[in-house]
N, C-alpha and C positions, 0 to 999 in steps of 0.2 A: 505493501502497501503506501499509497504516493501524499504530501500532504501539503495543502497548498497555501499561502497566507495570500490574501488578496485585499490589497488598503484603498483608500478613497475613494467606497462607496456611499452613494446618494444616501441620504436620508433614510429615504422614502424602501430601498431596497431592503429585500425579506429574504427569509433565509430559503425561502419556496424560488424564489425570482435567482437567485442565483445557480441553486440546484439547476435549473432549467435552464439556463445561462449553459454552464459548463460540462452538461449532460450532451451536450452537443459533439463533445471532445473525446468522450468516453462513460463506463460506467462511475457513477456518482458514490462514493458509499454513505457519507455524510457530508453535509454545507450545513453552516450555520454564521449568522451576522450579532457579531458578538453587540449587548446592548449592556446600555448602562443600569444596572443592579435597583435603584431608587426611583429614574424614571419612566425606565424601558425603552428609552429611544437608542436607537443605533449609533456607536459608537465611531462608524464610518469604517470598521472595518470587518472583517469573517477569515473563516478557513473553508476548504473547500478539499477532500478525500477522494483519491482516485485509488481505483483496483489496483491498475497498472502505471508504471513511473514511465512507461511510451505515452498512455494518455495524460498525465500528468505536465509533461515536458510537453506536448501538443498544445494543449491548456497555454501553455505559460504564454510560446513561439506566438502564435494567433491572440491575447487578450491581453500581455503586457502592453501597459500604454495606452491602451484602446478605449475607445467611450464605451460606459455600460449606464444606460439610465442615466445620464445624459452629465455624466464626471467622466472623467478622465484614471481609469484604476490604474494599479502598478499588481501586477503577481507574480512571485517569486515561491520557492518552495521555503516552506515553515521554518523545518529545520536548518534554515541558511543561519549562520552569525549574524544573527540582525533580523535580516528580515527585511529591514524599516520598520518594526515595529518596538512601543517603547519611547521612541522620539527623544533618545537620548538620556532618560533618567540613570539611568544604571551607573554606579562610580563616586557618584559625590556626596557619600555615606553623611545624610543629611542635607540637602540643599534646600534652596530657600532662605540658608541662612540659620535654620535654627541647631540648633549646639555644636553650634563651631567652637571650638577649642576641648571637646569632648573627648578627644581622643580618637575619634573618627566612630564614635558607637558600636564598640567592643560586643555590646550584645545581641548586633548582629547576627544570623547563619552566614 
């Protein structure tokens, strides 16, 4: 199985519409648009899992940087280092100015 990260999704994109579009490239075993836990609103990205690597590669080649539901989307392998996820949040241990001088917040895993 091969999992893809899909970023830049329109707020109106649903898991069903994502699955329908990517099914054009092969057997989709899972498709999900990530939503905000509190508001239920799309977070603008999701994941699509294909049963075969070849199908996933075809989807990347065909859909990366293409327009889908009015937005230009990014498609990459989900297990790539970063893959566009996180927006640079990691690695700053405390971000936003909190906890400076605390030795990097050693309580974190």
